[in-house]
N, C-alpha and C positions, 0 to 999 in steps of 0.2 A: 376610488381606490387610495386606500395610505399604502406608501411605501416608508420602510423604516430602515435604515442603516447606522447601526451604532444609536449616536446623540439625534440623528438627524433624521425630520420626518416632514414629508411631504405629501401632498395629492395631486395624483394623477388622474386628470380630468380625461374621458374617453379614452380609457386604457384599451390597447390593441396588444397584440401578442408580441409583434415586433416592437412595440414601443420599450413594454415591459422588460422583454429581453435584450433591447439595448441598454437599457436601464441599469441591468443588474452587469451588464457587458464592462459597462463605462466604469463602475464602483469596481471593479474586480481587478482594473487595470493600473489603479495608483496602491502596488506594492501591498495590496490584498489579498488574500484566497480564498476563495468558498471553503465555506463549514456547514453549512445548512441552510434552510428556506423553513419558516414558520409560516404558514399562513392560516389566519383568525385563529393564531392560537395551537395551532395543532403542528409540528415538524412532521415534514414530508421527507419520505425517504424515496431513492431511485433519481428519474430524470426529471429535473425541475419543468425544463423545459415544454415535456408532455406534459406535464400536471398543468403548468399554467395553458397550454393550449385548448387541453380538454376541461378545464372547470374557470375561465377568464370572468365569466359571467357570473359566477360565485363568491369571489372573492374579494372581502372588503378590503381587510389588511394584512401586506405580504411584509415580513421581515425578513432581511436578507444578511446572513448570520456570516461575519467574517472573520479571519485568522493572518494573522501576522506570517510571515516565512519559517521564524522560529517556532510557533507555537504548528505550523503545518509539520515542518520537520520532525518535531518531537512527537505530536501524534501518529505519524505514519512509521517512526521508529520504536515506537509500544509496539504496533499494530504487527511489525513484522517482527518484534522478538518475539511476541507471542504465537505468531503463524510458525516460526523456527522450531519453538518448544512443540507445539501440534504436529508438525512435519516430523520432528525425532521421534516422537511416540507413535506414531505411523508407520516409518518407513523399513522397521527391522520385520514387520508381519508383509511389509510388502514385497521386500526382497526374497523372504521363504517362499512367497505365491510364485514368486519370478522362479525360483531353485525348481521347485514342482512342475512350472509349466506355464506358462499366465496365461489366464481367461479375460474377455473382453473385460469386467468391471476391475480387473489388474492394470491393463493398458491404460484405462480413464484413471484411476487413481494414480500414476503416472503421470500422465499429462496435466492433470492439477496441480502434482509438485512443480512440473515443471513450467507451469504458469504462473505459480508462487516466485518461482525464483525468477523468472523474467520481470514482474513486477518490484519485488527486490533492489532487480539491475538499473530497474528508472530508479527509485530511490537512490541507490549507489551515486547513478550521475548527478542527480539532483544535488547529494551532498557534496560531488566533487566540484561543482561550479560554485558551491557557496560556502566552501571550504572555512572560509573565515568566522563562520558561527561556531565551529567546533574547534579549529585550530588545529594542533596537533594530537588532539583527542582524536579526532576521527584517521589519521593517517593509519593505524594497527584495523581499522574497520576497513580501510579502502584497498592497505594490502592483503588482508586476510580474503575480502571478496575477489580478489585478482586470481588469488590463489584456488578457490573455488571454482572460478570461471574456467579455470585450467579443467578440473575434474569435470565438470559440466559438459566440456566439448568432447573429453573421453567417452561420457557416458552418451552423448548425442550420437556419436562414430558405433557406438554398439549398439545402438536404437536403429541406426540403418540398415543394420545387417541382419537385426531381430538374435542378437548373441545374449542367450538368456542365463549365459553362466558371468559375463564382463557385468552385466546391467546390474545385478544383487551383489557383487564382489566390491564394485564400484560404490554403489549406494550405502553397504556397510562399512566398507575399510578406509573407504577415501572422502566420502561426503559426510558421514555421519559424524567422524571427530570433528571434520571442519566447520559445519553447522553448529555445532556446540560451541565451539572457537567464536564463531561470526555472532553466536546470541549474546554470549557474554561479552564481548568487544560492544555490541549494542549497550548492553546492562550498564559498560562502563561509562559510556557516553552519557548515558542518561541521570547517573549517579553524579558525574562531574559537572552536569548542567546543574544540580542540584534540584531536578523537577520529583525524581521519588527516590525512595529509601530502597532500592533493592540490594536484598542480601545473598546474590548470586558471587 
């Protein structure tokens, strides 16, 4: 099996699943982050460990695609901005459903929103730990998320008692404006880094 990372190519003789996974893990420890896996010219989606375990004997060439911390943060900021845009489109309808009496799909939609915000929370922590990359441009983003987290706590308390008035009120009048500010702060970070031309 040929194993490729950037310009490095090597032959793995008698590959085992553990040997291949260990080699990938070693490459990802040196300030590189996982960005994808290409097997015999085809990108692999999902859990690469499962794929390798299932298809080891069929793999002739395996390319590990890596990215720097800055690239990884940039890609995640773009995804966060896009997620917030979609969430803001869906939240007014979700709030209306809660006013009318939420049904199972509404609770599922709300749960999906909370999971998305948890993912953004993890991104915020990574940016906080690596603030040197964005410097003062990250401060506004971090402050806005701090305010948003307070409102998420109010929402969490309302969900605990199934308060179907406070939940949509908080979504519409507290969260929605803060999500817009957070999305715009992400756009500002991306523009200042000169990565995209965002007109927001």
